[in-house]
Kinemage of the C-alpha trace (Angstrom):
@kinemage 1
@onewidth
@group {chain A} dominant
@subgroup {mainchain}
@vectorlist {calphas} color= white
{ca met a 1} P -0.368 0.066 0.115
{ca ala a 2} L 2.833 2.431 1.222
{ca lys a 3} L 4.381 2.166 -2.558
{ca lys a 4} L 1.239 2.466 -4.209
{ca glu a 5} L 0.405 5.760 -1.903
{ca asn a 6} L 3.800 7.212 -2.967
{ca asn a 7} L 3.576 6.625 -6.479
{ca tyr a 8} L 0.332 8.971 -6.478
{ca tyr a 9} L 2.994 12.145 -6.820
{ca tyr a 10} L 4.853 10.257 -9.752
{ca asp a 11} L 1.201 9.315 -11.690
{ca thr a 12} L -0.055 13.109 -11.257
{ca phe a 13} L 3.097 14.178 -12.661
{ca ala a 14} L 3.552 12.017 -15.883
{ca lys a 15} L -1.077 12.600 -16.168
{ca cys a 16} L -0.277 16.238 -15.948
{ca val a 17} L 2.231 16.339 -18.811
{ca gly a 18} L -0.873 14.175 -20.431
{ca tyr a 19} L -2.335 17.473 -20.632
{ca ala a 20} L 0.944 19.163 -21.705
{ca cys a 21} L 1.221 16.562 -25.039
{ca glu a 22} L -2.650 16.932 -25.682
{ca ala a 23} L -1.957 20.679 -25.580
{ca ala a 24} L 0.815 20.273 -27.828
{ca ala a 25} L -0.922 18.185 -30.715
{ca leu a 26} L -3.995 20.148 -30.668
{ca leu a 27} L -1.804 23.615 -31.254
{ca gln a 28} L 0.252 21.225 -33.488
{ca asp a 29} L -3.110 20.305 -35.520
{ca cys a 30} L -4.345 24.166 -35.110
{ca ile a 31} L -0.503 25.304 -36.690
{ca gly a 32} L -0.928 22.578 -39.446
{ca asn a 33} L -4.194 23.472 -40.769
{ca tyr a 34} L -4.482 26.444 -39.943
{ca asp a 35} L -8.127 28.552 -40.355
{ca pro a 36} L -8.278 32.501 -38.438
{ca ala a 37} L -11.855 31.388 -38.968
{ca asn a 38} L -11.321 28.270 -36.105
{ca ala a 39} L -9.245 30.344 -34.251
{ca lys a 40} L -11.835 31.101 -31.279
{ca leu a 41} L -13.055 27.457 -31.645
{ca gln a 42} L -9.079 26.356 -30.554
{ca lys a 43} L -8.814 28.846 -27.941
{ca asp a 44} L -11.577 27.733 -26.052
{ca lys a 45} L -10.722 24.135 -26.786
{ca met a 46} L -6.805 25.129 -25.033
{ca his a 47} L -8.660 26.852 -21.935
{ca ser a 48} L -11.045 23.191 -21.526
{ca ile a 49} L -6.817 21.497 -21.313
{ca glu a 50} L -5.596 24.118 -19.392
{ca his a 51} L -8.075 24.027 -16.844
{ca thr a 52} L -8.264 20.171 -16.899
{ca ala a 53} L -4.516 20.178 -16.092
{ca asp a 54} L -4.919 22.894 -13.615
{ca gly a 55} L -7.893 20.877 -11.580
{ca val a 56} L -5.415 17.792 -11.405
{ca lys a 57} L -2.602 20.048 -10.430
{ca his a 58} L -4.920 21.757 -6.889
{ca glu a 59} L -5.735 18.315 -6.492
{ca met a 60} L -2.139 16.725 -6.000
{ca met a 61} L -1.268 20.287 -3.555
{ca glu a 62} L -4.515 19.453 -1.286
{ca arg a 63} L -2.940 15.962 -1.143
{ca leu a 64} L 0.654 17.424 -0.512
{ca met a 65} L -0.850 19.565 2.891
{ca lys a 66} L -1.974 16.744 4.391
{ca glu a 67} L 1.059 14.318 3.602
{ca phe a 68} L 2.963 12.941 6.110
{ca ile a 69} L 5.791 12.153 4.126
{ca pro a 70} L 5.801 12.396 0.832
{ca pro a 71} L 8.189 10.504 -1.830
{ca ile a 72} L 10.788 13.396 -2.649
{ca glu a 73} L 10.824 16.913 -0.607
{ca arg a 74} L 7.306 18.840 -0.866
{ca glu a 75} L 9.138 22.099 -1.899
{ca asp a 76} L 10.657 19.130 -5.109
{ca ile a 77} L 7.074 18.491 -5.390
{ca val a 78} L 5.633 22.074 -5.594
{ca glu a 79} L 8.019 23.384 -8.017
{ca leu a 80} L 8.016 20.418 -10.043
{ca ser a 81} L 4.399 20.641 -10.733
{ca arg a 82} L 4.612 24.284 -10.994
{ca ala a 83} L 7.395 23.957 -13.860
{ca ile a 84} L 4.661 21.451 -15.941
{ca asp a 85} L 1.766 23.492 -15.565
{ca asn a 86} L 3.808 26.451 -17.043
{ca val a 87} L 4.540 24.622 -19.780
{ca val a 88} L 0.485 24.155 -20.765
{ca asp a 89} L -0.061 27.620 -19.817
{ca ser a 90} L 2.345 28.445 -22.126
{ca ile a 91} L 1.205 26.812 -25.399
{ca glu a 92} L -2.183 28.165 -24.301
{ca asp a 93} L -1.237 31.962 -24.465
{ca val a 94} L 0.032 30.835 -27.622
{ca met a 95} L -3.374 29.929 -28.778
{ca gln a 96} L -4.665 33.078 -27.240
{ca gly a 97} L -2.040 35.216 -29.394
{ca leu a 98} L -3.611 33.741 -32.674
{ca tyr a 99} L -6.856 35.073 -31.810
{ca met a 100} L -6.085 38.115 -30.234
{ca tyr a 101} L -3.737 40.050 -32.625
{ca asn a 102} L -6.337 38.314 -35.728
{ca ile a 103} L -3.609 35.917 -37.416
{ca thr a 104} L -4.538 35.837 -40.150
{ca ala a 105} L -1.420 33.912 -42.039
{ca leu a 106} L 1.631 31.873 -40.148
{ca arg a 107} L 5.027 32.919 -41.022
{ca pro a 108} L 7.387 30.053 -42.098
{ca glu a 109} L 9.110 29.057 -39.000
{ca val a 110} L 5.426 28.773 -36.483
{ca lys a 111} L 4.949 25.158 -37.871
{ca glu a 112} L 8.341 24.005 -37.171
{ca leu a 113} L 8.861 26.086 -34.292
{ca ala a 114} L 5.384 23.829 -33.102
{ca ser a 115} L 6.688 20.745 -34.136
{ca val a 116} L 10.000 21.093 -31.535
{ca ile a 117} L 6.820 22.007 -28.887
{ca phe a 118} L 5.053 18.624 -29.653
{ca arg a 119} L 8.299 16.969 -29.820
{ca ser a 120} L 9.462 18.932 -26.333
{ca cys a 121} L 6.360 17.480 -25.027
{ca gln a 122} L 6.865 13.511 -25.792
{ca ala a 123} L 10.454 13.717 -24.486
{ca met a 124} L 9.310 15.315 -21.361
{ca arg a 125} L 6.409 13.041 -21.028
{ca asp a 126} L 8.893 10.129 -21.850
{ca met a 127} L 10.982 11.701 -18.842
{ca ile a 128} L 8.548 12.158 -16.342
{ca asn a 129} L 7.040 8.593 -16.835
{ca glu a 130} L 11.270 7.180 -15.373
{ca leu a 131} L 10.681 9.777 -12.752
{ca his a 132} L 9.913 7.314 -10.272
{ca asn a 133} L 13.078 5.120 -10.931
{ca phe a 134} L 15.398 7.862 -11.140
{ca arg a 135} L 18.129 6.110 -9.160
{ca lys a 136} L 18.341 3.153 -12.150
{ca ser a 137} L 17.040 5.322 -14.502
{ca thr a 138} L 19.151 5.416 -17.729
{ca leu a 139} L 16.641 6.730 -19.677
{ca leu a 140} L 15.975 10.589 -17.566
{ca lys a 141} L 19.526 12.236 -18.627
{ca glu a 142} L 19.058 11.030 -22.314
{ca lys a 143} L 15.776 13.184 -22.171
{ca val a 144} L 17.124 15.695 -20.309
{ca ile a 145} L 19.569 16.451 -22.749
{ca glu a 146} L 17.051 15.890 -25.884
{ca ile a 147} L 15.077 18.811 -24.389
{ca asn a 148} L 17.792 20.596 -24.039
{ca ala a 149} L 18.939 20.113 -27.337
{ca met a 150} L 15.405 20.917 -29.049
{ca glu a 151} L 15.274 24.155 -26.747
{ca glu a 152} L 18.379 25.050 -28.541
{ca glu a 153} L 16.632 24.237 -31.665
{ca ala a 154} L 13.840 26.815 -30.668
{ca asp a 155} L 16.553 29.502 -29.986
{ca arg a 156} L 17.464 29.821 -33.082
{ca leu a 157} L 14.392 29.331 -35.314
{ca phe a 158} L 13.279 32.027 -32.847
{ca asn a 159} L 16.059 33.819 -33.736
{ca glu a 160} L 15.934 33.183 -37.793
{ca gly a 161} L 12.353 34.624 -37.581
{ca leu a 162} L 12.692 38.037 -35.448
{ca his a 163} L 15.992 38.765 -37.579
{ca leu a 164} L 13.577 38.608 -41.200
{ca leu a 165} L 10.726 39.840 -39.319
{ca tyr a 166} L 12.383 42.987 -38.940
{ca thr a 167} L 14.775 42.805 -42.081
{ca lys a 168} L 11.577 42.078 -44.023
{ca glu a 169} L 8.436 43.633 -42.656
{ca lys a 170} L 7.464 47.593 -42.214
{ca asp a 171} L 4.084 47.682 -40.864
{ca pro a 172} L 5.110 48.176 -36.750
{ca val a 173} L 1.575 46.681 -35.927
{ca tyr a 174} L 2.785 43.264 -37.965
{ca ile a 175} L 5.919 43.572 -36.354
{ca ile a 176} L 4.837 43.898 -32.580
{ca asp a 177} L 2.193 41.169 -32.975
{ca trp a 178} L 4.553 38.873 -34.627
{ca thr a 179} L 7.629 39.795 -32.074
{ca thr a 180} L 5.116 38.379 -29.355
{ca met a 181} L 3.727 35.421 -31.047
{ca tyr a 182} L 7.570 34.173 -31.262
{ca lys a 183} L 8.221 34.885 -27.645
{ca cys a 184} L 5.545 33.122 -26.749
{ca leu a 185} L 6.515 30.323 -28.725
{ca glu a 186} L 9.729 30.160 -27.269
{ca lys a 187} L 8.832 30.303 -24.206
{ca cys a 188} L 6.879 27.100 -24.870
{ca cys a 189} L 10.295 25.065 -25.395
{ca asp a 190} L 12.318 27.539 -22.697
{ca ser a 191} L 9.157 25.678 -19.922
{ca cys a 192} L 9.388 22.452 -21.182
{ca glu a 193} L 13.213 22.751 -20.603
{ca asp a 194} L 12.128 24.305 -17.069
{ca val a 195} L 10.603 20.779 -16.371
{ca ala a 196} L 14.054 18.887 -17.439
{ca asp a 197} L 16.153 21.199 -15.062
{ca met a 198} L 13.760 20.378 -12.432
{ca val a 199} L 13.668 16.688 -12.745
{ca glu a 200} L 17.564 16.866 -12.914
{ca gln a 201} L 17.869 18.935 -9.825
{ca ile a 202} L 15.516 16.280 -7.808
{ca val a 203} L 17.768 13.263 -9.527
{ca met a 204} L 20.946 15.247 -7.643
{ca lys a 205} L 19.300 15.662 -4.556
{ca asn a 206} L 17.801 12.061 -3.797
{ca ser a 207} L 20.450 10.476 -5.423
């Protein structure tokens, strides 16, 4: 029974990351088949995912307040749950931006960035699924490195996108809108890297 109780936190982390993967898949589908007429509908779908993920996180925090001895430090549980939540929030920000700024056409780098976000979330899911076995797992380190590499790929796309935006475009409103959108897209990958960094810290502290 004790082992099952301890697994609650690892299982809930995995559940929360599952919502991040669901959000990333929705974003990739929206970007891949972009239709501004559907922006509000897609935004609402994304918010539903974010709201559900928030509920799971709050349930875990309520349980943690009553927990006698959690499997890892309370602070680590709080920080990791917050980091995973930030991934979902960041992806939702992209969808909200597409709607709020009335984006009618996508720039070339956006599909690539959406793909990086999706792949980062998939790697994050693999990593979190191994967290319960952190003392023995060799996959954890591989996934941390993979997520870090994808964040660097996102940085490259972000820099190239901004360079083209500021050298080729003249409309100041368009430039401001797309600067914000690029930052939102990059933040998604930064958030995934934050989760990987947090996992790495937990492993180091508990090994």
